[in-house]
N, C-alpha and C positions, 0 to 999 in steps of 0.2 A: 534416722531414714525418714528424715523427713524432702520436706517440696526442692525439687534440685529442677520443675519443667514447668512450661508452660500450656501442657499438656494439658486439656480434660480426664478427670479418672471418674471411667465409668466404673459404680454402687449399683449394684444387683441384687433388692431385693425379696426374697422367696419365703413367702406366706402360705402355712397350712393351718388349718386350724378343724377335719372330717369331722363327720357327724360321730356324735358316740366320746369324744375327747371332748375334757374341758375345755369350757372356753377361755381362750384369751381374748387380752386388751391388743392387739393385732397393729391396732387402724391407729392404736394411738403412741404404738410402737414409730411405724414407720411414720405420722410428724412430728414426732420426736425426734427421730434422725433429720429428718428434713430441717426442724427450723434448729436445730445444732448448726446444720453446713451453711444455712443462709446468714444465721448473722459474726459467720469467722468471718476473717482478713481474707481468705483462699477464697468461697464458695463460689469464685466462679473458674475455680479448675475441681471443679466435682460437679457431676452427672449422676440424680439417682433415679437410675427404672423401676416399676414394679409389679412382679406377677405375686399374683395372687390366686390359691386354693390351686394348687401346684400339685401333677401327679410326677413319677417321676419324668418318664415324657418332657415335661414340661423346664426341669429343668434343663433336660439337655439343651432341645430349643433353643432355649434363654441362652445359653453358655453362650452358644455358637453366633445370635442374633449381636449380644449385645456385644460379649468381649469386654468384658467385662477386669477391673482392675482387684475390683473386691468382692467378693461372696456374702450377701448376709444372712444365713435363714433366720427366718424366728415361728416356731411351734414347739412340739411337741418333741420328746426323745425319750426314749427305755432302754436308756445301754446298752446291750448287747446286742437286746432285738431291733434293735435301729432307729432311724429316725420317720418320724412319723408324715406321712406323704396322703396325697386322696389317690383315691382310684376313681376311674369314670361313675361310682356311685356319688361318689362324694362322704365313701369312708377311708377308715385304713388301711393305708398301701406304706408299709416296713419296707427302708434300701437300709441295710448292712454297712458297716462300717469300707466290707473287700470296695463291696464296685461305686461307694463311693470314689476310695483312692482310688478305682480305675478310671474313673469319670475325670477326678483333678491328675492322674499321673499326663491324658490327653489336649490339659490345656497349661500345662504349667509353666510356657513360657509365655504367658497372658494375667495367667491371677498370681497377685502377691500374697495377697491375705484372704482369710475364713474365718466369717464370725459363726460358729453357731449359737447363735442363743434360743439354748434349749434343754431341760431337764436331762441327765445324763449321760451327756454328749463326748466326755472325755474320751472314750474309746470309737470313735470315727474320727473326732481333732487327728488322737495320735495316728491314726491312719492317714489323713492327706495330707500333713504333715512332711508322710517320705517323701513329699515332692513339691507340696504351695511352700513358700518360708514361715508364715505366718500363721500358725490356727489357734479360734479360740471357742473352748467344750465350758462346758462346765459338769463340775465334778459330783457334781448328786443333784438334785433336786432344786431348783429357783422361780421363790415365786414372782407372782409380774410384776409388782414394786418393784425390786431392785433389780433384777432385767432391765423393764423404762428408765433407773436407772444408769443402770452398767450401757444398756447404748446411749441418751445419751450424751454423758463424759467420755464414750473411745469416742464419738465421732466430732463432739464440741473444742474434742484434745488433736485429731488430724485434721478436722479444719482451719487453727492455730495456725499448721506445719509442725506441729509433731510427731516424729516417729512411731512410730507401733507399739513396741516398746513403754515407753513412757501414753502411750493413748489408752494401755489396756490400765497400766496403773492408773493412772485417773478415774476409769470408768469406772476398777473395783474404789476406786476413792469418796468415786460421786455415792457408790451405794450403800460406803460405809459415815458418811457423809450426810447421808441422810437421816441417818441408823435408822439401819436397816443394817442383821448382825447377818451380811450371807458375800461380805466383801472380799473373805474366802473361797467362794463357791466356781467366780472364772479362774479359767486357766490358759496360761498360753503354748503354747508349742510351737518348736522352730526347728525348720527344717538340719537337717544333719550336711546334707548339701550347698545352702549358702553361699558364696564365693566370697564370704563378706560378713563380720559379725552389723558393721550395720548397710546393706543390702537394702535399698529405698525404693521403698512397692511406686513412687514417685520417678524408679526410673528404668521402670520396663517399657519396651519402648515400645508405641504403638503407631509408628511413621509410617503413611501407608504406600504402596513403591505407585506408576504416573499413573500403568493399567490396572491399578486398582480405584484409586483416582478416579480417573473415567466409565469404568462401571458405577460406579457411587452418583457420578455426575447423571450419569444416564438412568440409575434406577432413580435416582429421584426427580427427576422433568418425567418420566411415568407416569408418578406417583403425585403428582402437582397437575396433570392431567386428568385422571381419574379422579382426583378429587373435585377439578372441577367442576367434570361432570356427573355428578352424585349433588356439589351441589345446589347446580341446577334443578336436577333432578328433587331435592327437596326442596329448591324455590317452587314445582309445579305443582309436586305434589302438594305443596297446603295452599295456592291458592285453589286449589282443585275445593278440598274439602268446607275450603271457607266458604263457599257457593251450594255447595254439596246436601240434599235435605233429604236425600234417605239415608237410616241408622245401618241397615246391613252393611253401604258401599260408605260406610265413612267409617265405620269399623277396621276396614279390607285396608283403607285410605291408613289411618290409623298405622295399622300391622306396618308397615309400607315404608313409616317416614322411620319409626322405631328401628327397620333396619337401616338405615342407609343410614340413620343419624351413628347406629354400632360402626356400622363399612365408614363414615367416617372419624369413627376413633380409631379404627383400627393404622388407617390410616396417617394418623395421625402419633400418634405414635412409632409406623417406622419410616414415616419424616423426620421423628424426632434421633433415632437413635442415627437414618444415616448423616445428621446436623453432627448430630457427634464424629462421629468418625471422623467428619473429613476437618472441622474445625481440633 
């Protein structure tokens, strides 16, 4: 399962660390994944897209929006109770294996690999593997350091053109070579529905129809126009606040600037996704 396509593959990172749960080094894990891919010869074959503090509905939306080939969950798991996401208040929200399996069944034509870098996630991995070719879970609790080493090693191998099975073994060895006795914790589940043992995660087609291409180009043009308008609004707000002396008015202007900057960031993310699909 090595790289056999020049098209870019999307890796969707879903991270959750709700209030009241043990603090995890999720930001470090994402940085490690990004660095491991960037330093490889096939770095231009991957686009890393991140979603933080995810709620169940965020997971659904992100998968629809991003069309990922690899979905990587980073967070907590509690076996039969499920993976730990967040609710509207940032508290714990469990999602059971059956629900996750149903979700991935709907996108089985697109997603080729799921990584559940969370404690006791073998149950969910087993369920998802009914529909997805390759799913990695954890047989028991896994420490932060081991989880980080596995993620770095796994994507380091993928980024050099190795297949998922090799990358999984490389990730396990990364734990072992770091002197951490948890290299047997990650487990790889393979779907019985795979047409061949060497099916590639890179053979999943993401070719657009002419109509889809035109639609995306039109959407991109509209977003560029919105972005230009927001930048002009930011320029005017900054010019105004530079000469304003009333503190109350300045405070309101600062809030407007913050909201406009957030909107610009949101448009940036949407444009990045569209550009990825078009290329």
